[in-house]
MDTraj code that builds the backbone (N, CA, C; nanometers):
import mdtraj as md
import numpy as np

residues = "MET PRO GLY LYS ASP GLU GLY LEU LEU ALA GLU ARG ARG GLN ALA LEU GLU GLU GLU PHE PHE ARG ARG ARG GLU GLN ALA LEU ILE GLU LYS LEU ARG GLU GLN GLU GLN ARG ARG GLN LEU ARG GLU ALA LEU ALA GLU ALA SER GLY ILE ARG ASP PRO ALA THR LEU ASP ARG LEU ILE ASP ALA GLY ILE GLN PRO ARG THR LEU ALA PRO LEU ALA LEU VAL PRO LEU VAL GLU VAL ALA TRP ALA ASP GLY SER ILE ALA ALA ARG GLU ARG GLU ALA ILE VAL ARG ALA ALA GLU ALA ALA GLY LEU HIS LYS GLY SER ALA GLY TYR GLY LEU LEU GLU SER TRP LEU GLU GLU LYS PRO GLU PRO LYS LEU ARG GLN LEU TRP GLU GLU TYR VAL ARG ALA LEU SER GLN SER LEU ASP PRO GLN ALA ARG GLN ARG LEU ARG ASP GLU VAL MET GLY ARG ALA ARG ALA VAL ALA GLU ALA ALA GLY GLY PHE LEU GLY LEU GLY PRO LYS VAL SER ALA ALA GLU GLU ALA VAL LEU ARG GLU LEU ALA ARG ALA PHE ASP VAL GLY".split()
xyz = np.array([
    [-1.2511, -2.1509, -0.4169],
    [-1.1168, -2.2029, -0.4272],
    [-1.0844, -2.2598, -0.5633],
    [-1.1724, -2.2439, -0.6620],
    [-1.1383, -2.2969, -0.7927],
    [-1.0098, -2.2368, -0.8468],
    [-0.9807, -2.1112, -0.8174],
    [-0.8595, -2.0491, -0.8691],
    [-0.7341, -2.1132, -0.8129],
    [-0.7393, -2.1468, -0.6820],
    [-0.6246, -2.2100, -0.6174],
    [-0.6025, -2.3504, -0.6729],
    [-0.7111, -2.4267, -0.6929],
    [-0.6999, -2.5618, -0.7494],
    [-0.6459, -2.5566, -0.8923],
    [-0.6920, -2.4589, -0.9678],
    [-0.6438, -2.4454, -1.1065],
    [-0.4962, -2.4102, -1.1083],
    [-0.4542, -2.3260, -1.0167],
    [-0.3124, -2.2877, -1.0092],
    [-0.2259, -2.4074, -0.9721],
    [-0.2734, -2.4842, -0.8731],
    [-0.2003, -2.6039, -0.8309],
    [-0.1950, -2.7062, -0.9439],
    [-0.3077, -2.7213, -1.0125],
    [-0.3141, -2.8141, -1.1259],
    [-0.2188, -2.7704, -1.2369],
    [-0.2170, -2.6418, -1.2635],
    [-0.1272, -2.5886, -1.3673],
    [0.0189, -2.6116, -1.3293],
    [0.0516, -2.5923, -1.2004],
    [0.1889, -2.6153, -1.1537],
    [0.2286, -2.7616, -1.1705],
    [0.1384, -2.8504, -1.1327],
    [0.1690, -2.9941, -1.1444],
    [0.1822, -3.0358, -1.2907],
    [0.0930, -2.9822, -1.3748],
    [0.1011, -3.0131, -1.5181],
    [0.2348, -2.9655, -1.5743],
    [0.2742, -2.8452, -1.5365],
    [0.4018, -2.7917, -1.5853],
    [0.5182, -2.8751, -1.5327],
    [0.5120, -2.9165, -1.4061],
    [0.6181, -2.9995, -1.3482],
    [0.6272, -3.1340, -1.4209],
    [0.5119, -3.1931, -1.4522],
    [0.5111, -3.3192, -1.5264],
    [0.5684, -3.3017, -1.6664],
    [0.5303, -3.1933, -1.7325],
    [0.5830, -3.1663, -1.8670],
    [0.7336, -3.1469, -1.8636],
    [0.7805, -3.0710, -1.7645],
    [0.9250, -3.0477, -1.7530],
    [0.9990, -3.1780, -1.7262],
    [0.9439, -3.2620, -1.6394],
    [1.0060, -3.3911, -1.6102],
    [1.0092, -3.4786, -1.7354],
    [0.8981, -3.4799, -1.8089],
    [0.8912, -3.5579, -1.9327],
    [0.9999, -3.5128, -2.0303],
    [1.0092, -3.3819, -2.0529],
    [1.1074, -3.3311, -2.1483],
    [1.2505, -3.3456, -2.0978],
    [1.2702, -3.3364, -1.9645],
    [1.4031, -3.3562, -1.9078],
    [1.4492, -3.4997, -1.9320],
    [1.3606, -3.5944, -1.9069],
    [1.3952, -3.7357, -1.9291],
    [1.4200, -3.7631, -2.0773],
    [1.3383, -3.7037, -2.1610],
    [1.3539, -3.7231, -2.3054],
    [1.4877, -3.6658, -2.3525],
    [1.5225, -3.5474, -2.3014],
    [1.6510, -3.4872, -2.3361],
    [1.7664, -3.5751, -2.2894],
    [1.7555, -3.6284, -2.1673],
    [1.8605, -3.7159, -2.1158],
    [1.8770, -3.8391, -2.2037],
    [1.7663, -3.8967, -2.2461],
    [1.7728, -4.0155, -2.3331],
    [1.8380, -3.9801, -2.4661],
    [1.8040, -3.8651, -2.5215],
    [1.8638, -3.8225, -2.6482],
    [2.0131, -3.7962, -2.6319],
    [2.0490, -3.7316, -2.5227],
    [2.1910, -3.7041, -2.4967],
    [2.2674, -3.8354, -2.4810],
    [2.2108, -3.9311, -2.4092],
    [2.2754, -4.0612, -2.3911],
    [2.2913, -4.1329, -2.5249],
    [2.1877, -4.1261, -2.6075],
    [2.1943, -4.1899, -2.7388],
    [2.3038, -4.1259, -2.8245],
    [2.3146, -3.9936, -2.8191],
    [2.4198, -3.9240, -2.8928],
    [2.5582, -3.9638, -2.8419],
    [2.5725, -3.9778, -2.7101],
    [2.7005, -4.0222, -2.6523],
    [2.7375, -4.1615, -2.7029],
    [2.6396, -4.2523, -2.7009],
    [2.6646, -4.3888, -2.7473],
    [2.7028, -4.3902, -2.8952],
    [2.6350, -4.3110, -2.9749],
    [2.6665, -4.3037, -3.1173],
    [2.8075, -4.2495, -3.1385],
    [2.8455, -4.1495, -3.0612],
    [2.9790, -4.0912, -3.0728],
    [3.0848, -4.1924, -3.0290],
    [3.0591, -4.2653, -2.9213],
    [3.1540, -4.3678, -2.8762],
    [3.1708, -4.4759, -2.9823],
    [3.0598, -4.5168, -3.0419],
    [3.0653, -4.6200, -3.1460],
    [3.1419, -4.5680, -3.2682],
    [3.1202, -4.4422, -3.3045],
    [3.1909, -4.3826, -3.4174],
    [3.3412, -4.3814, -3.3896],
    [3.3788, -4.3416, -3.2681],
    [3.5203, -4.3386, -3.2320],
    [3.5804, -4.4793, -3.2326],
    [3.5059, -4.5754, -3.1816],
    [3.5527, -4.7135, -3.1811],
    [3.5677, -4.7647, -3.3238],
    [3.4721, -4.7319, -3.4099],
    [3.4787, -4.7725, -3.5507],
    [3.6040, -4.7140, -3.6163],
    [3.6323, -4.5854, -3.5890],
    [3.7516, -4.5215, -3.6462],
    [3.8799, -4.5880, -3.5957],
    [3.8852, -4.6165, -3.4663],
    [4.0040, -4.6801, -3.4089],
    [4.0231, -4.8208, -3.4646],
    [3.9148, -4.8929, -3.4807],
    [3.9222, -5.0281, -3.5356],
    [3.9636, -5.0237, -3.6823],
    [3.9133, -4.9256, -3.7554],
    [3.9534, -4.9092, -3.8959],
    [4.1025, -4.8807, -3.9043],
    [4.1511, -4.7959, -3.8168],
    [4.2936, -4.7614, -3.8154],
    [4.3789, -4.8834, -3.7820],
    [4.3345, -4.9620, -3.6837],
    [4.4117, -5.0788, -3.6398],
    [4.4063, -5.1938, -3.7394],
    [4.2957, -5.2062, -3.8113],
    [4.2766, -5.3228, -3.8975],
    [4.3004, -5.2962, -4.0451],
    [4.2882, -5.1711, -4.0863],
    [4.2972, -5.1394, -4.2287],
    [4.1655, -5.1578, -4.3013],
    [4.0617, -5.1993, -4.2315],
    [3.9303, -5.2205, -4.2921],
    [3.8562, -5.0881, -4.2944],
    [3.7926, -5.0593, -4.4073],
    [3.7190, -4.9335, -4.4205],
    [3.5685, -4.9550, -4.4342],
    [3.5245, -5.0777, -4.4569],
    [3.3830, -5.1067, -4.4758],
    [3.3085, -5.0921, -4.3429],
    [3.2160, -4.9940, -4.3328],
    [3.1452, -4.9709, -4.2066],
    [3.0655, -5.0918, -4.1576],
    [3.0048, -5.1664, -4.2478],
    [2.9252, -5.2828, -4.2072],
    [3.0146, -5.3893, -4.1430],
    [3.1307, -5.4138, -4.2008],
    [3.2236, -5.5113, -4.1437],
    [3.2734, -5.4628, -4.0083],
    [3.3065, -5.3348, -4.0000],
    [3.3518, -5.2788, -3.8723],
    [3.2430, -5.2906, -3.7663],
    [3.1190, -5.2640, -3.8032],
    [3.0084, -5.2756, -3.7073],
    [2.9914, -5.4193, -3.6597],
    [3.0058, -5.5161, -3.7499],
    [2.9940, -5.6568, -3.7087],
    [3.1071, -5.6949, -3.6128],
    [3.2272, -5.6439, -3.6386],
    [3.3386, -5.6707, -3.5477],
    [3.3109, -5.6093, -3.4103],
    [3.2598, -5.4867, -3.4086],
    [3.2270, -5.4193, -3.2825],
    [3.1180, -5.4960, -3.2084],
    [3.0146, -5.5373, -3.2819],
    [2.9049, -5.6127, -3.2202],
    [2.9531, -5.7440, -3.1596],
    [3.0606, -5.7986, -3.2156],
    [3.1164, -5.9239, -3.1640],
    [3.2143, -5.8998, -3.0488],
    [3.2318, -5.7732, -3.0108],
    [3.3197, -5.7424, -2.8989],
    [3.4645, -5.7221, -2.9370],
    [3.4942, -5.7170, -3.0665],
    [3.6315, -5.6950, -3.1114],
    [3.6619, -5.5461, -3.1005],
    [3.7704, -5.5142, -3.0337],
    [3.8152, -5.3767, -3.0184],
    [3.9592, -5.3699, -3.0656],
    [4.0123, -5.2491, -3.0859],
    [4.1511, -5.2409, -3.1308],
    [4.2482, -5.3204, -3.0428],
    [4.2239, -5.3212, -2.9117],
    [4.3152, -5.3934, -2.8219],
    [4.2956, -5.5448, -2.8271],
    [4.1841, -5.5912, -2.8828],
    [4.1615, -5.7358, -2.8944],
    [4.1677, -5.7805, -3.0402],
    [4.2147, -5.6939, -3.1283],
    [4.2220, -5.7270, -3.2703],
    [4.3311, -5.8308, -3.2995],
    [4.4414, -5.8229, -3.2291],
    [4.5523, -5.9160, -3.2540],
    [4.5098, -6.0632, -3.2464],
    [4.4276, -6.1024, -3.1478],
    [4.3873, -6.2435, -3.1453],
    [4.3072, -6.2855, -3.2683],
    [4.2427, -6.1907, -3.3346],
    [4.1663, -6.2246, -3.4543],
    [4.2568, -6.2881, -3.5597],
    [4.3815, -6.2447, -3.5645],
    [4.4768, -6.3024, -3.6593],
    [4.5102, -6.4473, -3.6237],
    [4.4807, -6.4878, -3.5009],
    [4.5116, -6.6236, -3.4559],
    [4.3940, -6.7197, -3.4722],
    [4.2807, -6.6696, -3.5191],
    [4.1616, -6.7533, -3.5364],
    [4.1901, -6.8758, -3.6242],
    [4.2621, -6.8619, -3.7363],
    [4.2882, -6.9824, -3.8172],
    [4.3638, -7.0907, -3.7403],
    [4.4556, -7.0493, -3.6550],
    [4.5313, -7.1459, -3.5768],
    [4.4393, -7.2197, -3.4796],
    [4.3511, -7.1439, -3.4161],
    [4.2559, -7.2019, -3.3216],
    [4.1596, -7.2948, -3.3952],
    [4.1105, -7.2511, -3.5110],
    [4.0160, -7.3327, -3.5890],
    [4.0792, -7.4656, -3.6317],
    [4.2029, -7.4608, -3.6769],
    [4.2721, -7.5837, -3.7186],
    [4.2942, -7.6747, -3.5983],
    [4.3314, -7.6164, -3.4861],
    [4.3562, -7.6971, -3.3666],
    [4.2296, -7.7681, -3.3201],
    [4.1139, -7.7033, -3.3340],
    [3.9877, -7.7635, -3.2917],
    [3.9275, -7.8555, -3.3983],
    [3.9875, -7.8644, -3.5152],
    [3.9301, -7.9413, -3.6264],
    [3.8988, -8.0862, -3.5892],
    [3.9820, -8.1457, -3.5059],
    [3.9622, -8.2853, -3.4656],
    [3.8754, -8.2989, -3.3411],
    [3.8208, -8.1884, -3.2923],
    [3.7323, -8.1942, -3.1767],
    [3.7973, -8.1597, -3.0443],
    [3.9300, -8.1579, -3.0396],
    [4.0013, -8.1178, -2.9179],
    [4.1370, -8.0618, -2.9584],
    [4.1993, -7.9926, -2.8663],
    [4.3296, -7.9329, -2.8937],
    [4.4372, -8.0163, -2.8247],
    [4.5333, -8.0632, -2.9034],
    [4.6458, -8.1383, -2.8478],
    [4.7418, -8.0406, -2.7786],
    [4.8157, -8.0903, -2.6814],
    [4.9086, -8.0063, -2.6054],
    [5.0084, -7.9365, -2.6973],
    [5.0594, -8.0080, -2.7970],
    [5.1574, -7.9473, -2.8893],
    [5.0932, -7.8380, -2.9741],
    [4.9666, -7.8573, -3.0112],
    [4.8954, -7.7543, -3.0874],
    [4.8790, -7.6285, -3.0012],
    [4.8418, -7.6506, -2.8776],
    [4.8256, -7.5374, -2.7850],
    [4.9571, -7.4613, -2.7699],
    [5.0650, -7.5341, -2.7532],
    [5.1971, -7.4711, -2.7393],
    [5.2326, -7.3908, -2.8642],
    [5.2033, -7.4453, -2.9815],
    [5.2323, -7.3755, -3.1069],
    [5.1506, -7.2460, -3.1165],
    [5.0258, -7.2504, -3.0732],
    [4.9406, -7.1310, -3.0774],
    [4.9913, -7.0258, -2.9788],
    [5.0298, -7.0685, -2.8606],
    [5.0808, -6.9742, -2.7602],
    [5.2100, -6.9092, -2.8098],
    [5.2986, -6.9876, -2.8732],
    [5.4216, -6.9303, -2.9297],
    [5.3891, -6.8276, -3.0382],
    [5.2933, -6.8605, -3.1240],
    [5.2522, -6.7675, -3.2297],
    [5.1927, -6.6407, -3.1694],
    [5.1163, -6.6550, -3.0626],
    [5.0559, -6.5388, -2.9964],
    [5.1637, -6.4480, -2.9379],
    [5.2603, -6.5090, -2.8723],
    [5.3694, -6.4302, -2.8138],
    [5.4511, -6.3618, -2.9230],
    [5.4728, -6.4305, -3.0334],
    [5.5451, -6.3701, -3.1463],
    [5.4671, -6.2536, -3.2057],
    [5.3336, -6.2580, -3.1944],
    [5.2486, -6.1505, -3.2462],
    [5.2344, -6.0358, -3.1454],
    [5.3000, -6.0492, -3.0298],
    [5.2963, -5.9419, -2.9315],
    [5.1902, -5.9566, -2.8244],
    [5.1224, -6.0702, -2.8196],
    [5.0241, -6.0935, -2.7139],
    [5.0959, -6.1530, -2.5932],
    [5.0725, -6.0943, -2.4792],
    [5.1386, -6.1419, -2.3584],
    [5.0363, -6.1712, -2.2505],
    [5.0710, -6.2644, -2.1636],
    [4.9815, -6.2994, -2.0521],
    [4.9390, -6.1734, -1.9793],
    [4.8114, -6.1715, -1.9442],
    [4.7587, -6.0572, -1.8717],
    [4.6915, -5.9537, -1.9612],
    [4.7207, -5.9581, -2.0910],
    [4.6570, -5.8616, -2.1813],
    [4.5156, -5.9092, -2.2159],
    [4.4323, -5.8154, -2.2579],
    [4.2944, -5.8491, -2.2945],
    [4.2934, -5.9491, -2.4095],
    [4.3804, -5.9274, -2.5067],
    [4.3869, -6.0162, -2.6217],
    [4.4283, -6.1578, -2.5847],
    [4.5230, -6.1688, -2.4933],
    [4.5685, -6.3005, -2.4499],
    [4.4575, -6.3736, -2.3761],
    [4.3835, -6.3000, -2.2946],
    [4.2704, -6.3590, -2.2235],
    [4.1659, -6.4125, -2.3193],
    [4.1414, -6.3387, -2.4247],
    [4.0455, -6.3827, -2.5260],
    [4.0953, -6.5110, -2.5933],
    [4.2229, -6.5132, -2.6300],
    [4.2812, -6.6323, -2.6909],
    [4.2715, -6.7525, -2.5971],
    [4.3025, -6.7321, -2.4704],
    [4.2936, -6.8427, -2.3745],
    [4.1524, -6.9005, -2.3685],
    [4.0529, -6.8134, -2.3762],
    [3.9145, -6.8632, -2.3718],
    [3.8850, -6.9501, -2.4940],
    [3.9431, -6.9138, -2.6094],
    [3.9234, -6.9945, -2.7306],
    [3.9955, -7.1284, -2.7207],
    [4.1032, -7.1332, -2.6459],
    [4.1777, -7.2584, -2.6300],
    [4.1106, -7.3509, -2.5273],
    [4.0372, -7.2941, -2.4361],
    [3.9677, -7.3722, -2.3340],
    [3.8359, -7.4297, -2.3860],
    [3.7655, -7.3490, -2.4639],
    [3.6350, -7.3896, -2.5147],
    [3.6255, -7.3513, -2.6621],
    [3.5832, -7.4464, -2.7439],
    [3.5760, -7.4211, -2.8876],
    [3.4878, -7.2988, -2.9159],
    [3.5413, -7.2039, -2.9929],
    [3.4632, -7.0836, -3.0231],
    [3.3396, -7.1153, -3.1076],
    [3.2412, -7.0289, -3.0975],
    [3.1204, -7.0407, -3.1785],
    [3.1574, -7.0221, -3.3262],
    [3.0821, -7.0812, -3.4184],
    [3.1090, -7.0640, -3.5616],
    [3.1088, -6.9172, -3.6051],
    [3.0399, -6.8338, -3.5304],
    [3.0329, -6.6901, -3.5617],
    [3.1727, -6.6277, -3.5652],
    [3.2638, -6.6760, -3.4797],
    [3.3988, -6.6207, -3.4758],
    [3.4688, -6.6436, -3.6100],
    [3.4564, -6.7639, -3.6619],
    [3.5197, -6.7934, -3.7911],
    [3.4578, -6.7090, -3.9019],
    [3.3261, -6.6913, -3.8990],
    [3.2594, -6.6082, -3.9985],
    [3.3122, -6.4648, -3.9914],
    [3.3296, -6.4141, -3.8705],
    [3.3849, -6.2798, -3.8542],
    [3.5263, -6.2717, -3.9090],
    [3.6060, -6.3736, -3.8812],
    [3.7431, -6.3751, -3.9314],
    [3.7421, -6.3742, -4.0844],
    [3.6543, -6.4547, -4.1445],
    [3.6468, -6.4590, -4.2905],
    [3.6063, -6.3236, -4.3475],
    [3.5093, -6.2570, -4.2845],
    [3.4692, -6.1235, -4.3288],
    [3.5860, -6.0261, -4.3162],
    [3.6558, -6.0340, -4.2055],
    [3.7717, -5.9484, -4.1812],
    [3.8771, -5.9685, -4.2895],
    [3.9085, -6.0936, -4.3181],
    [4.0120, -6.1233, -4.4180],
    [3.9679, -6.0804, -4.5578],
    [3.8427, -6.1032, -4.5914],
    [3.7930, -6.0597, -4.7232],
    [3.8043, -5.9080, -4.7385],
    [3.7609, -5.8360, -4.6357],
    [3.7673, -5.6895, -4.6409],
    [3.9122, -5.6431, -4.6478],
    [3.9973, -5.7039, -4.5690],
    [4.1387, -5.6672, -4.5696],
    [4.2019, -5.7030, -4.7039],
    [4.1695, -5.8194, -4.7581],
    [4.2259, -5.8638, -4.8860],
    [4.1895, -5.7701, -4.9999],
    [4.0705, -5.7144, -4.9960],
    [4.0288, -5.6223, -5.1020],
    [4.1090, -5.4935, -5.0999],
    [4.1666, -5.4609, -4.9836],
    [4.2437, -5.3372, -4.9738],
    [4.3913, -5.3582, -5.0068],
    [4.4316, -5.4830, -5.0324],
    [4.5716, -5.5140, -5.0600],
    [4.5955, -5.5404, -5.2086],
    [4.7161, -5.5105, -5.2525],
    [4.7510, -5.5483, -5.3900],
    [4.7764, -5.6991, -5.3917],
    [4.7759, -5.7616, -5.5112],
    [4.7874, -5.9085, -5.5178],
    [4.9104, -5.9663, -5.4464],
    [5.0251, -5.8991, -5.4556],
    [5.1462, -5.9509, -5.3901],
    [5.1332, -5.9461, -5.2378],
    [5.0817, -5.8359, -5.1864],
    [5.0652, -5.8235, -5.0412],
    [4.9621, -5.9245, -4.9903],
    [4.8562, -5.9434, -5.0671],
    [4.7531, -6.0405, -5.0292],
    [4.8132, -6.1809, -5.0254],
    [4.8966, -6.2148, -5.1229],
    [4.9597, -6.3471, -5.1268],
    [5.0553, -6.3655, -5.0089],
    [5.1309, -6.2609, -4.9761],
    [5.2221, -6.2695, -4.8603],
    [5.1430, -6.2922, -4.7317],
    [5.0327, -6.2183, -4.7161],
    [4.9483, -6.2343, -4.5973],
    [4.8920, -6.3763, -4.5917],
    [4.8420, -6.4231, -4.7047],
    [4.7858, -6.5587, -4.7100],
    [4.8924, -6.6631, -4.6734],
    [5.0105, -6.6497, -4.7327],
    [5.1182, -6.7454, -4.7048],
    [5.1557, -6.7450, -4.5566],
    [5.1634, -6.6263, -4.4986],
    [5.2012, -6.6155, -4.3582],
    [5.0949, -6.6771, -4.2669],
    [4.9692, -6.6384, -4.2875],
    [4.8600, -6.6886, -4.2020],
    [4.8433, -6.8390, -4.2196],
    [4.8406, -6.8839, -4.3430],
    [4.8182, -7.0256, -4.3675],
    [4.9401, -7.1092, -4.3277],
    [5.0594, -7.0517, -4.3377],
    [5.1795, -7.1212, -4.2918],
    [5.1755, -7.1465, -4.1410],
    [5.1321, -7.0442, -4.0658],
    [5.1204, -7.0618, -3.9203],
    [5.0112, -7.1637, -3.8866],
    [4.8998, -7.1588, -3.9610],
    [4.7906, -7.2544, -3.9357],
    [4.8367, -7.3966, -3.9661],
    [4.9116, -7.4149, -4.0756],
    [4.9614, -7.5484, -4.1106],
    [5.0601, -7.5976, -4.0037],
    [5.1428, -7.5075, -3.9514],
    [5.2383, -7.5463, -3.8468],
    [5.1648, -7.5987, -3.7230],
    [5.0524, -7.5372, -3.6893],
    [4.9727, -7.5863, -3.5765],
    [4.9159, -7.7243, -3.6091],
    [4.8663, -7.7412, -3.7318],
    [4.8100, -7.8703, -3.7724],
    [4.9166, -7.9803, -3.7670],
    [5.0380, -7.9459, -3.8033],
    [5.1467, -8.0441, -3.8049],
    [5.2046, -8.0686, -3.6659],
    [5.1730, -7.9799, -3.5709],
    [5.2325, -7.9897, -3.4369],
    [5.1976, -8.1208, -3.3676],
    [5.0757, -8.1699, -3.3862],
    [5.0361, -8.2955, -3.3216],
    [5.1097, -8.4130, -3.3841],
    [5.1427, -8.4061, -3.5117],
    [5.2315, -8.5009, -3.5771],
    [5.1816, -8.6399, -3.6038],
    [5.0530, -8.6646, -3.6096],
    [5.0033, -8.7987, -3.6396],
    [5.0138, -8.8895, -3.5180],
    [4.9638, -9.0115, -3.5331],
    [4.9628, -9.1073, -3.4231],
    [5.1009, -9.1691, -3.4060],
    [5.1615, -9.1496, -3.2871],
    [5.2955, -9.2019, -3.2553],
    [5.3993, -9.1598, -3.3586],
    [5.3767, -9.0439, -3.4205],
    [5.4720, -8.9935, -3.5192],
    [5.4621, -9.0633, -3.6527],
    [5.3657, -9.1543, -3.6680],
    [5.3493, -9.2269, -3.7934],
    [5.2300, -9.1706, -3.8697],
    [5.2250, -9.1958, -3.9963],
    [5.1116, -9.1518, -4.0772],
    [5.1206, -9.0032, -4.1083],
    [5.0146, -8.9533, -4.1676],
    [5.0162, -8.8115, -4.2073],
    [5.0222, -8.7201, -4.0846],
    [5.0990, -8.6113, -4.0975],
    [5.1118, -8.5163, -3.9873],
    [4.9848, -8.4342, -3.9694],
    [4.9088, -8.4172, -4.0784],
    [4.7878, -8.3350, -4.0751],
    [4.6680, -8.4257, -4.1022],
    [4.5699, -8.4202, -4.0137],
    [4.4520, -8.5049, -4.0303],
    [4.3650, -8.4554, -4.1462],
    [4.2749, -8.5407, -4.1900],
    [4.1828, -8.5032, -4.2978],
    [4.0952, -8.3855, -4.2544],
    [4.0510, -8.3855, -4.1294],
    [3.9672, -8.2752, -4.0785],
    [4.0460, -8.1441, -4.0786],
    [4.1727, -8.1502, -4.0392],
    [4.2557, -8.0294, -4.0388],
    [4.2800, -7.9798, -4.1813],
    [4.3043, -8.0723, -4.2747],
    [4.3235, -8.0330, -4.4157],
    [4.1989, -7.9627, -4.4693],
    [4.0823, -8.0141, -4.4341],
    [3.9566, -7.9535, -4.4797],
    [3.9433, -7.8116, -4.4248],
    [3.9752, -7.7926, -4.2984],
    [3.9675, -7.6588, -4.2382],
    [4.0691, -7.5659, -4.3036],
    [4.1890, -7.6151, -4.3291],
    [4.2911, -7.5335, -4.3959],
    [4.2428, -7.4860, -4.5328],
    [4.1810, -7.5753, -4.6096],
    [4.1284, -7.5362, -4.7427],
    [4.0195, -7.4300, -4.7297],
    [3.9298, -7.4497, -4.6328],
    [3.8201, -7.3526, -4.6126],
    [3.8743, -7.2163, -4.5715],
    [3.9712, -7.2158, -4.4827],
    [4.0302, -7.0895, -4.4377],
    [4.1013, -7.0175, -4.5523],
    [4.1706, -7.0921, -4.6343],
    [4.2450, -7.0317, -4.7462],
    [4.1516, -6.9614, -4.8440],
    [4.0294, -7.0115, -4.8581],
    [3.9333, -6.9491, -4.9503],
    [3.8964, -6.8073, -4.9086],
    [3.9121, -6.7743, -4.7832],
    [3.8772, -6.6396, -4.7357],
    [3.9644, -6.5323, -4.8016],
    [4.0817, -6.5724, -4.8512],
    [4.1727, -6.4766, -4.9142],
    [4.1393, -6.4517, -5.0611],
    [4.0490, -6.5324, -5.1164],
    [4.0107, -6.5164, -5.2568],
    [3.9251, -6.3913, -5.2728],
    [3.9647, -6.3057, -5.3628],
    [3.8921, -6.1806, -5.3877],
    [3.8256, -6.1910, -5.5238],
    [3.7025, -6.1439, -5.5296],
    [3.6365, -6.1413, -5.6598],
    [3.5175, -6.2208, -5.6650],
])
top = md.Topology()
chain = top.add_chain()
for i, resn in enumerate(residues, 1):
    res = top.add_residue(resn, chain, resSeq=i)
    for name in ("N", "CA", "C"):
        top.add_atom(name, md.element.get_by_symbol(name[0]), res)
traj = md.Trajectory(xyz[None], top)
């Protein structure tokens, strides 16, 4: 019966080899699918953001930023200024929500949900770093006048949020020292060179 055992052994060996290669092919196909999805997401994010640097786009993707959640990224300075004093005042929150609605974010959208989470719990410092990278990359693609207009618009909205709380009982400076410091740090992100 050695011939029968050898035949059975050969069949099992071949079945194991086929299974091994089938699984390996499936893993390779899955990896190719994931790479293609990431490439498509990178292209869509580049189109939505104007950023062309692949490393910056990859960091945004790794942070969960997608074209549909890109709009809240523009609101990061407002959120950062509002949290500068350690908590968000009701008027600051209202100012941020108005700015979000003006930017086209509406309740129920993915972007609005993301913004709400930032208003409920202070975002990790990584979010601000991502925003700074985003702004630097975007600023490099703009001419000086367009960059200045963008800076004025973003920083104007951030200052409006800082002023929304209005000091203690309406007296004293409208913007706290902590908020002023955050405003200065955020403005530096627009510096190119």
